[in-house]
MOPAC internal coordinates of N, CA, C and O (Angstrom, degrees):
PM7 1SCF
backbone

  N    0.0000 0     0.00 0     0.00 0    0    0    0
  C    1.4479 1     0.00 0     0.00 0    1    0    0
  C    1.5245 1   110.25 1     0.00 0    2    1    0
  O    1.2310 1   120.68 1   133.82 1    3    2    1
  N    1.3172 1   116.31 1   -46.18 1    3    2    1
  C    1.4611 1   119.57 1  -179.30 1    5    3    2
  C    1.5261 1   111.05 1   -60.16 1    6    5    3
  O    1.2310 1   120.66 1   140.12 1    7    6    5
  N    1.3278 1   116.35 1   -39.88 1    7    6    5
  C    1.4694 1   120.38 1   179.52 1    9    7    6
  C    1.5267 1   110.69 1   -62.83 1   10    9    7
  O    1.2310 1   120.48 1   138.09 1   11   10    9
  N    1.3279 1   116.68 1   -41.91 1   11   10    9
  C    1.4679 1   120.66 1   178.79 1   13   11   10
  C    1.5246 1   110.72 1   -62.76 1   14   13   11
  O    1.2310 1   120.32 1   137.28 1   15   14   13
  N    1.3302 1   116.99 1   -42.72 1   15   14   13
  C    1.4686 1   120.13 1   179.27 1   17   15   14
  C    1.5272 1   111.07 1   -66.08 1   18   17   15
  O    1.2310 1   120.12 1   142.32 1   19   18   17
  N    1.3276 1   117.38 1   -37.68 1   19   18   17
  C    1.4626 1   120.86 1   177.19 1   21   19   18
  C    1.5288 1   110.68 1   -63.18 1   22   21   19
  O    1.2310 1   120.58 1   140.35 1   23   22   21
  N    1.3268 1   116.50 1   -39.65 1   23   22   21
  C    1.4671 1   120.51 1   178.15 1   25   23   22
  C    1.5207 1   110.19 1   -62.51 1   26   25   23
  O    1.2310 1   120.47 1   135.72 1   27   26   25
  N    1.3208 1   116.72 1   -44.28 1   27   26   25
  C    1.4613 1   120.24 1   177.67 1   29   27   26
  C    1.5184 1   110.15 1   -61.81 1   30   29   27
  O    1.2310 1   120.45 1   134.18 1   31   30   29
  N    1.3272 1   116.74 1   -45.82 1   31   30   29
  C    1.4651 1   120.56 1   178.90 1   33   31   30
  C    1.5199 1   110.77 1   -58.17 1   34   33   31
  O    1.2310 1   119.85 1   135.97 1   35   34   33
  N    1.3396 1   117.89 1   -44.03 1   35   34   33
  C    1.4626 1   121.68 1  -179.00 1   37   35   34
  C    1.5259 1   111.09 1   -62.34 1   38   37   35
  O    1.2310 1   120.26 1   141.80 1   39   38   37
  N    1.3101 1   117.12 1   -38.20 1   39   38   37
  C    1.4675 1   120.31 1  -177.09 1   41   39   38
  C    1.5225 1   112.67 1   -72.54 1   42   41   39
  O    1.2310 1   119.81 1   157.02 1   43   42   41
  N    1.2934 1   117.97 1   -22.98 1   43   42   41
  C    1.4705 1   119.75 1  -179.19 1   45   43   42
  C    1.5241 1   112.52 1  -107.10 1   46   45   43
  O    1.2310 1   120.24 1  -170.02 1   47   46   45
  N    1.3094 1   117.15 1     9.98 1   47   46   45
  C    1.4625 1   121.10 1  -175.81 1   49   47   46
  C    1.5239 1   112.40 1   -52.82 1   50   49   47
  O    1.2310 1   120.00 1   140.69 1   51   50   49
  N    1.3197 1   117.60 1   -39.31 1   51   50   49
  C    1.4641 1   121.11 1  -177.79 1   53   51   50
  C    1.5239 1   112.95 1   -83.71 1   54   53   51
  O    1.2310 1   120.39 1  -173.66 1   55   54   53
  N    1.2897 1   116.86 1     6.34 1   55   54   53
  C    1.4602 1   121.10 1  -178.85 1   57   55   54
  C    1.5360 1   111.24 1  -115.76 1   58   57   55
  O    1.2310 1   120.59 1  -147.81 1   59   58   57
  N    1.2924 1   116.48 1    32.19 1   59   58   57
  C    1.4658 1   121.24 1  -177.63 1   61   59   58
  C    1.5270 1   110.52 1   -54.16 1   62   61   59
  O    1.2310 1   120.90 1   -46.94 1   63   62   61
  N    1.3177 1   115.88 1   133.06 1   63   62   61
  C    1.4517 1   121.34 1   177.52 1   65   63   62
  C    1.5215 1   114.93 1    88.06 1   66   65   63
  O    1.2310 1   119.87 1   163.71 1   67   66   65
  N    1.3300 1   117.85 1   -16.29 1   67   66   65
  C    1.4573 1   119.72 1   178.83 1   69   67   66
  C    1.5257 1   109.80 1   -76.99 1   70   69   67
  O    1.2310 1   120.98 1   -36.34 1   71   70   69
  N    1.3086 1   115.74 1   143.66 1   71   70   69
  C    1.4604 1   119.92 1   175.19 1   73   71   70
  C    1.5190 1   107.95 1   -85.21 1   74   73   71
  O    1.2310 1   120.72 1   -37.59 1   75   74   73
  N    1.3164 1   116.24 1   142.41 1   75   74   73
  C    1.4560 1   122.15 1  -171.86 1   77   75   74
  C    1.5219 1   109.79 1  -119.35 1   78   77   75
  O    1.2310 1   120.93 1   -40.85 1   79   78   77
  N    1.3327 1   115.84 1   139.15 1   79   78   77
  C    1.4567 1   122.06 1   170.60 1   81   79   78
  C    1.5181 1   106.42 1  -110.70 1   82   81   79
  O    1.2310 1   120.48 1   -57.60 1   83   82   81
  N    1.3178 1   116.69 1   122.40 1   83   82   81
  C    1.4544 1   122.00 1  -179.70 1   85   83   82
  C    1.5203 1   109.76 1   -91.94 1   86   85   83
  O    1.2310 1   120.64 1   -42.85 1   87   86   85
  N    1.3227 1   116.39 1   137.15 1   87   86   85
  C    1.4633 1   121.85 1   174.51 1   89   87   86
  C    1.5170 1   106.55 1  -117.54 1   90   89   87
  O    1.2310 1   120.56 1   -62.12 1   91   90   89
  N    1.3333 1   116.54 1   117.88 1   91   90   89
  C    1.4618 1   121.59 1  -175.81 1   93   91   90
  C    1.5270 1   109.53 1  -130.65 1   94   93   91
  O    1.2310 1   120.97 1   -17.21 1   95   94   93
  N    1.3245 1   115.75 1   162.79 1   95   94   93
  C    1.4582 1   120.76 1   173.37 1   97   95   94
  C    1.5247 1   107.20 1   -63.21 1   98   97   95
  O    1.2310 1   120.28 1   -38.83 1   99   98   97
  N    1.3181 1   117.08 1   141.17 1   99   98   97
  C    1.4544 1   122.63 1  -171.49 1  101   99   98
  C    1.5135 1   116.69 1   -54.32 1  102  101   99
  O    1.2310 1   119.22 1   149.04 1  103  102  101
  N    1.3167 1   119.10 1   -30.96 1  103  102  101
  C    1.4686 1   121.85 1  -178.50 1  105  103  102
  C    1.5191 1   112.86 1   -95.41 1  106  105  103
  O    1.2310 1   119.57 1   176.29 1  107  106  105
  N    1.3299 1   118.42 1    -3.71 1  107  106  105
  C    1.4606 1   120.72 1  -178.27 1  109  107  106
  C    1.5214 1   109.98 1   -75.79 1  110  109  107
  O    1.2310 1   120.47 1   -57.89 1  111  110  109
  N    1.3089 1   116.71 1   122.11 1  111  110  109
  C    1.4664 1   121.80 1  -179.59 1  113  111  110
  C    1.5321 1   111.81 1  -115.85 1  114  113  111
  O    1.2310 1   120.43 1  -169.24 1  115  114  113
  N    1.3194 1   116.79 1    10.76 1  115  114  113
  C    1.4617 1   121.14 1  -176.33 1  117  115  114
  C    1.5124 1   114.54 1   -63.14 1  118  117  115
  O    1.2310 1   119.71 1   151.44 1  119  118  117
  N    1.3275 1   118.17 1   -28.56 1  119  118  117
  C    1.4596 1   120.54 1   179.84 1  121  119  118
  C    1.5261 1   112.84 1   -93.64 1  122  121  119
  O    1.2310 1   120.26 1  -179.56 1  123  122  121
  N    1.3220 1   117.11 1     0.44 1  123  122  121
  C    1.4606 1   120.35 1  -178.25 1  125  123  122
  C    1.5260 1   113.44 1   -54.11 1  126  125  123
  O    1.2310 1   118.84 1   135.63 1  127  126  125
  N    1.3444 1   119.82 1   -44.37 1  127  126  125
  C    1.4698 1   118.42 1   177.79 1  129  127  126
  C    1.5285 1   112.48 1   -59.02 1  130  129  127
  O    1.2310 1   120.21 1   140.07 1  131  130  129
  N    1.3222 1   117.21 1   -39.93 1  131  130  129
  C    1.4651 1   120.58 1  -179.14 1  133  131  130
  C    1.5261 1   110.60 1   -69.34 1  134  133  131
  O    1.2310 1   120.75 1   139.11 1  135  134  133
  N    1.3350 1   116.17 1   -40.89 1  135  134  133
  C    1.4586 1   119.88 1   179.41 1  137  135  134
  C    1.5264 1   110.52 1   -62.56 1  138  137  135
  O    1.2310 1   120.68 1   144.98 1  139  138  137
  N    1.3378 1   116.30 1   -35.02 1  139  138  137
  C    1.4597 1   121.01 1  -179.35 1  141  139  138
  C    1.5258 1   113.18 1   -85.34 1  142  141  139
  O    1.2310 1   120.60 1  -174.15 1  143  142  141
  N    1.3426 1   116.46 1     5.85 1  143  142  141
  C    1.4492 1   120.26 1   172.82 1  145  143  142
  C    1.5114 1   116.73 1    96.09 1  146  145  143
  O    1.2310 1   119.86 1  -161.03 1  147  146  145
  N    1.3389 1   117.88 1    18.97 1  147  146  145
  C    1.4708 1   120.03 1   179.27 1  149  147  146
  C    1.5286 1   110.53 1   -62.41 1  150  149  147
  O    1.2310 1   120.92 1   -38.47 1  151  150  149
  N    1.2881 1   115.85 1   141.53 1  151  150  149
  C    1.4608 1   121.65 1   176.36 1  153  151  150
  C    1.5197 1   108.66 1   -90.43 1  154  153  151
  O    1.2310 1   120.11 1    -6.94 1  155  154  153
  N    1.3169 1   117.40 1   173.06 1  155  154  153
  C    1.4523 1   119.18 1   174.16 1  157  155  154
  C    1.5063 1   113.91 1   138.90 1  158  157  155
  O    1.2310 1   119.36 1   157.09 1  159  158  157
  N    1.3191 1   118.82 1   -22.91 1  159  158  157
  C    1.4553 1   119.22 1   178.89 1  161  159  158
  C    1.5221 1   109.23 1  -103.62 1  162  161  159
  O    1.2310 1   120.94 1   -15.15 1  163  162  161
  N    1.3103 1   115.81 1   164.85 1  163  162  161
  C    1.4617 1   121.11 1  -177.31 1  165  163  162
  C    1.5271 1   111.91 1   -64.71 1  166  165  163
  O    1.2310 1   120.74 1   136.10 1  167  166  165
  N    1.3213 1   116.20 1   -43.90 1  167  166  165
  C    1.4640 1   120.58 1  -178.76 1  169  167  166
  C    1.5227 1   109.65 1  -110.05 1  170  169  167
  O    1.2310 1   120.74 1   -33.77 1  171  170  169
  N    1.2929 1   116.19 1   146.23 1  171  170  169
  C    1.4589 1   120.12 1   178.06 1  173  171  170
  C    1.5269 1   109.33 1   -91.14 1  174  173  171
  O    1.2310 1   120.69 1   -43.58 1  175  174  173
  N    1.3161 1   116.29 1   136.42 1  175  174  173
  C    1.4561 1   121.47 1   174.74 1  177  175  174
  C    1.5152 1   108.57 1   -83.45 1  178  177  175
  O    1.2310 1   120.71 1   -40.62 1  179  178  177
  N    1.3021 1   116.25 1   139.38 1  179  178  177
  C    1.4543 1   121.38 1   175.98 1  181  179  178
  C    1.5260 1   107.19 1  -101.04 1  182  181  179
  O    1.2310 1   120.73 1   -97.77 1  183  182  181
  N    1.3165 1   116.21 1    82.23 1  183  182  181
  C    1.4539 1   121.71 1  -173.78 1  185  183  182
  C    1.5240 1   109.83 1   -86.12 1  186  185  183
  O    1.2310 1   121.36 1   -62.96 1  187  186  185
  N    1.3370 1   115.01 1   117.04 1  187  186  185
  C    1.4604 1   120.52 1   179.38 1  189  187  186
  C    1.5168 1   111.04 1   -83.26 1  190  189  187
  O    1.2310 1   120.45 1   153.99 1  191  190  189
  N    1.3231 1   116.74 1   -26.01 1  191  190  189
  C    1.4517 1   120.07 1  -179.76 1  193  191  190
  C    1.5094 1   111.48 1  -179.85 1  194  193  191
  O    1.2310 1   121.22 1    -6.07 1  195  194  193
  N    1.3108 1   115.26 1   173.93 1  195  194  193
  C    1.4579 1   121.15 1   179.81 1  197  195  194
  C    1.5251 1   108.05 1  -140.31 1  198  197  195
  O    1.2310 1   121.03 1   -48.26 1  199  198  197
  N    1.3322 1   115.63 1   131.74 1  199  198  197
  C    1.4562 1   121.31 1   179.46 1  201  199  198
  C    1.5172 1   107.89 1  -114.30 1  202  201  199
  O    1.2310 1   120.41 1   -56.61 1  203  202  201
  N    1.3343 1   116.82 1   123.39 1  203  202  201
  C    1.4563 1   121.33 1   176.45 1  205  203  202
  C    1.5223 1   109.63 1   -97.73 1  206  205  203
  O    1.2310 1   120.43 1   -56.43 1  207  206  205
  N    1.3221 1   116.79 1   123.57 1  207  206  205
  C    1.4508 1   121.97 1  -178.60 1  209  207  206
  C    1.5249 1   108.39 1  -117.51 1  210  209  207
  O    1.2310 1   119.90 1   -51.33 1  211  210  209
  N    1.3149 1   117.79 1   128.67 1  211  210  209
  C    1.4468 1   120.25 1   179.02 1  213  211  210
  C    1.5119 1   111.49 1   175.32 1  214  213  211
  O    1.2310 1   121.35 1    -0.91 1  215  214  213
  N    1.3257 1   115.01 1   179.09 1  215  214  213
  C    1.4555 1   119.75 1  -178.02 1  217  215  214
  C    1.5231 1   112.31 1  -108.11 1  218  217  215
  O    1.2310 1   120.14 1   178.78 1  219  218  217
  N    1.3253 1   117.34 1    -1.22 1  219  218  217
  C    1.4587 1   121.55 1  -178.09 1  221  219  218
  C    1.5291 1   108.73 1   -99.73 1  222  221  219
  O    1.2310 1   119.74 1   -55.70 1  223  222  221
  N    1.3365 1   118.11 1   124.30 1  223  222  221
  C    1.4602 1   119.81 1   179.59 1  225  223  222
  C    1.5334 1   111.33 1   -68.27 1  226  225  223
  O    1.2310 1   120.73 1   -33.59 1  227  226  225
  N    1.3041 1   116.20 1   146.41 1  227  226  225
  C    1.4573 1   121.51 1   177.65 1  229  227  226
  C    1.5268 1   107.79 1   -81.85 1  230  229  227
  O    1.2310 1   120.33 1   -54.91 1  231  230  229
  N    1.3139 1   116.97 1   125.09 1  231  230  229
  C    1.4640 1   121.98 1  -175.92 1  233  231  230
  C    1.5268 1   110.36 1   -99.56 1  234  233  231
  O    1.2310 1   120.46 1  -108.55 1  235  234  233
  N    1.3124 1   116.73 1    71.45 1  235  234  233
  C    1.4632 1   122.08 1   178.72 1  237  235  234
  C    1.5250 1   109.41 1  -112.61 1  238  237  235
  O    1.2310 1   120.53 1   -32.00 1  239  238  237
  N    1.3177 1   116.60 1   148.00 1  239  238  237
  C    1.4635 1   121.04 1   178.74 1  241  239  238
  C    1.5211 1   110.51 1   -83.25 1  242  241  239
  O    1.2310 1   121.19 1   -33.97 1  243  242  241
  N    1.3113 1   115.33 1   146.03 1  243  242  241
  C    1.4592 1   121.66 1   177.63 1  245  243  242
  C    1.5246 1   108.30 1  -157.36 1  246  245  243
  O    1.2310 1   120.79 1   -25.45 1  247  246  245
  N    1.3142 1   116.10 1   154.55 1  247  246  245
  C    1.4646 1   119.27 1   176.34 1  249  247  246
  C    1.5262 1   111.00 1   -69.75 1  250  249  247
  O    1.2310 1   120.31 1   163.74 1  251  250  249
  N    1.3384 1   117.00 1   -16.26 1  251  250  249
  C    1.4627 1   121.48 1   179.56 1  253  251  250
  C    1.5266 1   113.45 1   -91.37 1  254  253  251
  O    1.2310 1   120.15 1   173.67 1  255  254  253
  N    1.3381 1   117.32 1    -6.33 1  255  254  253
  C    1.4606 1   120.29 1  -177.31 1  257  255  254
  C    1.5238 1   111.09 1  -125.48 1  258  257  255
  O    1.2310 1   121.75 1   -29.24 1  259  258  257
  N    1.3349 1   114.26 1   150.76 1  259  258  257
  C    1.4648 1   120.44 1   173.80 1  261  259  258
  C    1.5323 1   107.20 1   -77.08 1  262  261  259
  O    1.2310 1   119.82 1   -12.44 1  263  262  261
  N    1.3241 1   117.94 1   167.56 1  263  262  261
  C    1.4564 1   119.55 1   176.02 1  265  263  262
  C    1.5315 1   110.65 1   -55.94 1  266  265  263
  O    1.2310 1   120.89 1   -30.40 1  267  266  265
  N    1.3156 1   115.91 1   149.60 1  267  266  265
  C    1.4607 1   121.55 1  -177.97 1  269  267  266
  C    1.5200 1   110.65 1   -64.00 1  270  269  267
  O    1.2310 1   120.58 1   -45.81 1  271  270  269
  N    1.3173 1   116.49 1   134.19 1  271  270  269
  C    1.4518 1   120.01 1   174.03 1  273  271  270
  C    1.5135 1   116.22 1   129.67 1  274  273  271
  O    1.2310 1   119.10 1   127.86 1  275  274  273
  N    1.3400 1   119.32 1   -52.14 1  275  274  273
  C    1.4691 1   118.04 1  -173.55 1  277  275  274
  C    1.5265 1   114.70 1   -76.64 1  278  277  275
  O    1.2310 1   119.44 1   172.20 1  279  278  277
  N    1.3072 1   118.67 1    -7.80 1  279  278  277
  C    1.4575 1   120.61 1   177.31 1  281  279  278
  C    1.5157 1   114.77 1    78.67 1  282  281  279
  O    1.2310 1   120.31 1  -157.80 1  283  282  281
  N    1.3165 1   117.01 1    22.20 1  283  282  281
  C    1.4672 1   121.31 1   178.90 1  285  283  282
  C    1.5258 1   107.79 1   -78.11 1  286  285  283
  O    1.2310 1   120.59 1   -49.48 1  287  286  285
  N    1.3197 1   116.49 1   130.52 1  287  286  285
  C    1.4655 1   120.83 1  -177.67 1  289  287  286
  C    1.5267 1   110.73 1   -68.62 1  290  289  287
  O    1.2310 1   120.23 1   -29.06 1  291  290  289
  N    1.3452 1   117.17 1   150.94 1  291  290  289
  C    1.4607 1   120.72 1   177.21 1  293  291  290
  C    1.5320 1   111.10 1   -58.90 1  294  293  291
  O    1.2310 1   120.83 1   -33.05 1  295  294  293
  N    1.3250 1   116.01 1   146.95 1  295  294  293
  C    1.4636 1   121.89 1   179.81 1  297  295  294
  C    1.5189 1   107.97 1  -147.20 1  298  297  295
  O    1.2310 1   120.75 1   -71.75 1  299  298  297
  N    1.3351 1   116.17 1   108.25 1  299  298  297
  C    1.4644 1   119.95 1  -177.28 1  301  299  298
  C    1.5337 1   112.84 1   -97.01 1  302  301  299
  O    1.2310 1   120.20 1  -169.16 1  303  302  301
  N    1.3283 1   117.22 1    10.84 1  303  302  301
  C    1.4625 1   119.27 1   175.98 1  305  303  302
  C    1.5289 1   108.74 1   -71.34 1  306  305  303
  O    1.2310 1   120.38 1   -13.37 1  307  306  305
  N    1.3145 1   116.88 1   166.63 1  307  306  305
  C    1.4636 1   120.94 1   179.44 1  309  307  306
  C    1.5297 1   110.45 1   -60.52 1  310  309  307
  O    1.2310 1   120.53 1   135.20 1  311  310  309
  N    1.3237 1   116.60 1   -44.80 1  311  310  309
  C    1.4687 1   120.78 1   178.93 1  313  311  310
  C    1.5324 1   110.06 1   -65.55 1  314  313  311
  O    1.2310 1   120.30 1   138.00 1  315  314  313
  N    1.3251 1   117.04 1   -42.00 1  315  314  313
  C    1.4557 1   120.87 1   179.38 1  317  315  314
  C    1.5150 1   112.47 1   -63.08 1  318  317  315
  O    1.2310 1   120.60 1   139.31 1  319  318  317
  N    1.3218 1   116.46 1   -40.69 1  319  318  317
  C    1.4649 1   119.75 1   178.45 1  321  319  318
  C    1.5254 1   111.53 1   -66.24 1  322  321  319
  O    1.2310 1   119.97 1   141.60 1  323  322  321
  N    1.3212 1   117.67 1   -38.40 1  323  322  321
  C    1.4629 1   120.60 1   176.73 1  325  323  322
  C    1.5305 1   110.64 1   -64.15 1  326  325  323
  O    1.2310 1   121.25 1   137.78 1  327  326  325
  N    1.3428 1   115.22 1   -42.22 1  327  326  325
  C    1.4641 1   119.73 1   178.09 1  329  327  326
  C    1.5390 1   109.93 1   -62.83 1  330  329  327
  O    1.2310 1   120.28 1   134.74 1  331  330  329
  N    1.3286 1   117.06 1   -45.26 1  331  330  329
  C    1.4676 1   121.01 1   179.61 1  333  331  330
  C    1.5265 1   111.31 1   -62.42 1  334  333  331
  O    1.2310 1   120.53 1   140.45 1  335  334  333
  N    1.3265 1   116.58 1   -39.55 1  335  334  333
  C    1.4607 1   120.93 1   178.32 1  337  335  334
  C    1.5286 1   110.14 1   -61.44 1  338  337  335
  O    1.2310 1   120.48 1   135.82 1  339  338  337
  N    1.3370 1   116.68 1   -44.18 1  339  338  337
  C    1.4616 1   121.40 1   178.69 1  341  339  338
  C    1.5314 1   110.85 1   -64.56 1  342  341  339
  O    1.2310 1   120.49 1   136.82 1  343  342  341
  N    1.3431 1   116.67 1   -43.18 1  343  342  341
  C    1.4650 1   120.75 1   179.61 1  345  343  342
  C    1.5244 1   111.48 1   -63.87 1  346  345  343
  O    1.2310 1   120.32 1   138.60 1  347  346  345
  N    1.3368 1   117.00 1   -41.40 1  347  346  345
  C    1.4735 1   120.33 1   177.54 1  349  347  346
  C    1.5275 1   110.48 1   -63.25 1  350  349  347
  O    1.2310 1   120.48 1   137.88 1  351  350  349
  N    1.3335 1   116.68 1   -42.12 1  351  350  349
  C    1.4599 1   120.23 1   178.20 1  353  351  350
  C    1.5252 1   110.59 1   -60.67 1  354  353  351
  O    1.2310 1   120.63 1   131.25 1  355  354  353
  N    1.3239 1   116.39 1   -48.75 1  355  354  353
  C    1.4697 1   120.20 1   179.48 1  357  355  354
  C    1.5277 1   111.35 1   -60.78 1  358  357  355
  O    1.2310 1   120.76 1   140.52 1  359  358  357
  N    1.3204 1   116.15 1   -39.48 1  359  358  357
  C    1.4584 1   121.36 1  -179.59 1  361  359  358
  C    1.5316 1   111.01 1   -65.54 1  362  361  359
  O    1.2310 1   120.46 1   133.03 1  363  362  361
  N    1.3335 1   116.72 1   -46.97 1  363  362  361
  C    1.4637 1   121.42 1  -174.14 1  365  363  362
  C    1.5224 1   113.13 1   -83.11 1  366  365  363
  O    1.2310 1   120.13 1   142.59 1  367  366  365
  N    1.3253 1   117.36 1   -37.41 1  367  366  365
  C    1.4624 1   120.66 1  -173.18 1  369  367  366
  C    1.5293 1   114.63 1   -98.08 1  370  369  367
  O    1.2310 1   120.63 1   167.48 1  371  370  369
  N    1.3360 1   116.40 1   -12.52 1  371  370  369
  C    1.4675 1   118.81 1  -179.57 1  373  371  370
  C    1.5320 1   109.63 1  -119.65 1  374  373  371
  O    1.2310 1   120.39 1   110.62 1  375  374  373
  N    1.3067 1   116.86 1   -69.38 1  375  374  373
  C    1.4725 1   121.04 1  -173.83 1  377  375  374
  C    1.5232 1   112.73 1   -61.26 1  378  377  375
  O    1.2310 1   120.25 1   136.31 1  379  378  377
  N    1.3348 1   117.12 1   -43.69 1  379  378  377
  C    1.4578 1   121.09 1  -176.99 1  381  379  378
  C    1.5261 1   111.78 1  -117.37 1  382  381  379
  O    1.2310 1   120.46 1  -149.58 1  383  382  381
  N    1.3126 1   116.73 1    30.42 1  383  382  381
  C    1.4638 1   121.70 1  -174.57 1  385  383  382
  C    1.5181 1   112.07 1   -56.91 1  386  385  383
  O    1.2310 1   119.91 1   135.35 1  387  386  385
  N    1.3126 1   117.78 1   -44.65 1  387  386  385
  C    1.4738 1   120.57 1  -176.77 1  389  387  386
  C    1.5249 1   110.98 1   -64.19 1  390  389  387
  O    1.2310 1   120.19 1   131.96 1  391  390  389
  N    1.3143 1   117.24 1   -48.04 1  391  390  389
  C    1.4742 1   119.51 1  -177.58 1  393  391  390
  C    1.5285 1   111.65 1   -72.08 1  394  393  391
  O    1.2310 1   119.17 1   152.34 1  395  394  393
  N    1.3276 1   119.18 1   -27.66 1  395  394  393
  C    1.4605 1   121.28 1   179.65 1  397  395  394
  C    1.5257 1   112.54 1   -73.24 1  398  397  395
  O    1.2310 1   119.64 1   159.79 1  399  398  397
  N    1.3214 1   118.30 1   -20.21 1  399  398  397
  C    1.4706 1   121.93 1  -178.46 1  401  399  398
  C    1.5208 1   111.69 1   -80.99 1  402  401  399
  O    1.2310 1   119.55 1   165.72 1  403  402  401
  N    1.3015 1   118.47 1   -14.28 1  403  402  401
  C    1.4665 1   121.35 1  -176.71 1  405  403  402
  C    1.4735 1   112.41 1   -72.28 1  406  405  403
  O    1.2310 1   120.10 1   180.00 1  407  406  405

């Protein structure tokens, strides 16, 4: 990881002070520590944002989304969030209860 960050630092050395937008494959999480402000390299990157491009959906939990899999569209309304909360509970505490306890 440190070597990868050093390579990035070396490539932007002449761009000191410029804000950078990173474009990465959608499932790549290798730069996540740097995006979240991890220290460790000689120069700090001024990351303005990160764009993930790919064909694989990100399977993260959120109060705005149903559990991953059934293809239910995100819904951030009050009713939608309540429905998502219930679906997450059923998913974690009923359907996958045994594996979620590990």
